[in-house]
Backbone as CSV, one residue per row, in Angstrom:
resi,resn,N_x,N_y,N_z,CA_x,CA_y,CA_z,C_x,C_y,C_z
1,GLY,133.616,54.412,67.382,132.860,55.393,66.744,132.124,54.799,65.513
2,ASN,131.949,55.698,64.526,131.106,55.250,63.403,131.798,54.174,62.577
3,TYR,133.067,54.245,62.443,133.728,53.196,61.640,133.595,51.716,62.222
4,ALA,133.708,51.668,63.573,133.512,50.378,64.270,132.076,49.993,64.139
5,LEU,131.136,50.889,64.303,129.714,50.571,64.125,129.404,50.016,62.848
6,ALA,129.849,50.662,61.729,129.640,50.228,60.365,130.289,48.836,60.091
7,ALA,131.455,48.615,60.623,132.060,47.286,60.538,131.335,46.204,61.270
8,ALA,130.845,46.560,62.478,130.090,45.537,63.262,128.809,45.175,62.569
9,ARG,128.135,46.183,62.038,126.845,45.977,61.319,127.091,45.041,60.206
10,ALA,128.198,45.201,59.395,128.555,44.356,58.204,128.830,42.925,58.630
11,LEU,129.407,42.837,59.860,129.826,41.474,60.318,128.727,40.689,61.058
12,MET,127.596,41.346,61.250,126.458,40.697,61.975,125.926,39.471,61.175
13,ASP,126.138,39.476,59.841,125.518,38.364,59.059,126.461,37.240,58.942
14,THR,127.370,37.229,59.796,128.388,36.041,59.771,128.153,35.075,60.891
15,ASP,128.907,33.955,61.027,128.666,33.011,62.108,129.619,33.326,63.283
16,LYS,130.098,34.402,63.371,131.042,34.782,64.382,130.315,35.076,65.649
17,ASP,130.947,34.874,66.887,130.277,35.229,68.125,130.502,36.739,68.437
18,ALA,129.870,37.209,69.423,129.984,38.662,69.739,131.297,39.213,69.902
19,GLU,132.181,38.508,70.587,133.491,38.898,70.858,134.393,38.946,69.573
20,GLU,134.129,38.046,68.669,134.901,38.028,67.392,134.465,39.245,66.514
21,ILE,133.116,39.541,66.492,132.575,40.597,65.776,133.156,41.884,66.336
22,ALA,133.204,42.075,67.699,133.754,43.324,68.297,135.190,43.469,67.967
23,ARG,136.020,42.465,68.113,137.480,42.541,67.804,137.679,42.936,66.364
24,LYS,137.018,42.266,65.438,137.194,42.476,64.040,136.694,43.915,63.688
25,ALA,135.570,44.339,64.250,135.062,45.664,63.949,136.060,46.774,64.463
26,MET,136.687,46.497,65.629,137.666,47.480,66.198,138.885,47.555,65.324
27,GLN,139.369,46.315,64.839,140.529,46.298,64.061,140.327,47.130,62.744
28,ILE,139.103,46.932,62.123,138.758,47.534,60.874,138.724,49.068,61.173
29,ALA,138.245,49.508,62.251,138.128,50.934,62.618,139.541,51.468,62.815
30,ALA,140.398,50.695,63.486,141.793,51.140,63.713,142.506,51.272,62.416
31,ASP,142.277,50.399,61.416,142.958,50.528,60.159,142.472,51.718,59.352
32,ILE,141.265,52.235,59.613,140.694,53.440,58.922,141.005,54.690,59.551
33,CYS,140.719,54.769,60.853,140.721,56.050,61.620,142.082,56.254,62.330
34,VAL,142.629,57.453,62.122,143.895,57.775,62.715,143.818,58.076,64.272
35,TYR,142.615,58.207,64.809,142.362,58.339,66.174,142.096,57.066,66.977
36,THR,142.015,56.012,66.283,141.717,54.645,66.870,143.004,53.888,66.776
37,ASN,143.502,53.317,67.957,144.585,52.425,67.885,144.229,50.975,67.950
38,SER,145.140,50.016,67.911,144.741,48.648,67.925,145.096,48.011,69.274
39,ASN,145.179,48.769,70.218,145.325,48.198,71.593,143.962,48.112,72.296
40,PHE,143.411,46.892,72.241,141.979,46.651,72.634,142.035,45.936,74.011
41,VAL,141.095,46.197,74.906,140.739,45.496,76.122,139.291,44.978,75.966
42,VAL,139.123,43.738,75.875,137.808,43.195,75.761,137.387,42.483,76.957
43,GLU,136.298,42.862,77.574,135.751,42.285,78.693,134.606,41.471,78.352
44,THR,134.520,40.252,78.875,133.371,39.396,78.504,132.687,38.897,79.801
45,LEU,131.417,38.606,79.646,130.659,38.039,80.685,130.367,36.541,80.460
46,ASP,130.469,35.703,81.480,130.137,34.321,81.296,128.621,34.087,81.220
47,ALA,128.229,33.212,80.379,126.849,32.933,80.281,126.301,32.205,81.512
48,ALA,125.124,32.533,81.924,124.560,31.926,83.144,123.924,30.657,82.807
């Protein structure tokens, strides 16, 4: 939701890759929002 979006936008200016940004943003959202838990499933695509 909005917490994860805000966290991801803040992390975009770092040298982290997309998966690290997504994981960190979701963890931040889980720490803030009572409706978000910290059980994440991240699916990635291999670069062609």
